[in-house]
N, C-alpha and C positions, 0 to 999 in steps of 0.2 A: 530438445528442449520441448518440445507440442505436449508431450507428455507431463512432462511436468509442472505445464501452465493447466492442463487438464485434471491434474491432481491438485493442485492448487485451490481451482474454482470449487473442484468436491468438496473440500475440507471446507471451503465458509460458505455456500450455497444459502447455509441455513440462518447463518448473521442476519438479521432483523435490521431493516434500514432505520437510523435512528431520525428524530425530528428535526432536529440540528445537529447538524457535525462538527462544529464548534462556537464557541459560544457568544451570539452577534453582539451582547452586548457591554463587550469588555472594551474596545475599541472598535475603530473606522475598518480596519485591518481584517479584522477577525470576521465583522460582518459582509465585508468583501469576499473572504475565502470561503464561507457559510451559504452565502448565495451560488458560489461556484457548484461546489458541492450538492447543493440543491436543485439546483435545475438540469446537475447529470445524472447518469446512474455509472455502476459498474462496467457498462455495454460501449457509453457514449462518451465516456472520459477521457483525454486523452494527453500527449506529451506537452499539446500545448499550455495544458493547464498548470501540470507537473515541470514544467522541463526547466524553469527557470531559478535556477539557484538566489536569486537577486527578490523572488517572488513566489519563494518554495511552500503552499499554505500544507503540504502533508506535517510538516512539523507541528503545527496548528490544529489536527484532527485529534478528536476524541478517540477512546478506544477502542469503542463500538465502531468509529465513521472508518478508522483506520483499519480493524477489522474486514467492514463492511467495503471499502476499498480494495482491499488485500487482490482478487482477482482483478482488474484491473492495473494498479499496479505492477503484478506477474508480468500480465500481457504486454505494456509499457517497456519495462526494465525488458524483457525476452524481444524488444524488435528496436528496444531503442541503440540512440549509439553508445560507443564503447564509455564516450567522456559523460554520459548521465548517470554510469551505472556506480560508480562515486558514493552518487547523490545518495541516489535508492539504499544503498549498502549500510551510509550510516541511519538511515531510518528506518533499519531492519535490525535494532540493539537487541540485544538480550532480554529487558526490560520490556519491549512493546512484544515480541514471540511468546513472554511468560504473561502477559496480562491477557493473553488468548484463554487461559486456563479457566478466567474467572465466566459467570453466568453475565448475560445470557449470550458470548462470544464464545465458549468453549466449543476448540476444532479438538481436544484429542491430543493421545499420541501419534497417531496418524499426520493431522494438521500439525504439526514440528516435524514430521520428518519430512513432508514435503516443503518445508519453510527453511527450514536447512541444505536438503537439496536445491531449490532457489537463490538460497545465497551463495551455496557453493558452484555453482552453476555460473553466476553473475564473477563470481571471485574469479576464476579459471577465464575468462571473459579479460575482464582489467588484464587479470597477467597476460594476456594473447598479445594485447591493444599496444602493450608499453612497449 
């Protein structure tokens, strides 16, 4: 799985950091989620920030924010308990993957392949966990 993580990191390393990750003016919860993303980087954010289904900031991320944090999501999910994998897979929808083909996020065909490998590896882990 380390090779998949390295591949995801390479595919998404050029994604620029957005000024905001969530629309902070939308509501108090969005402002809190944006503040969380603003104080972290893909290297520092962890399961503590992502791992609560009742307080899940990932679903609020803009497409560029999601792409920016994809290496962190891959790192977290590859080391997370199996029960977190379902939550991650729900965020790795075809719509999200398709959004990575637009500027300034474009990761190209190799990036899509890496995401599919990550998704498939996670699905295998959920199958073995049950």
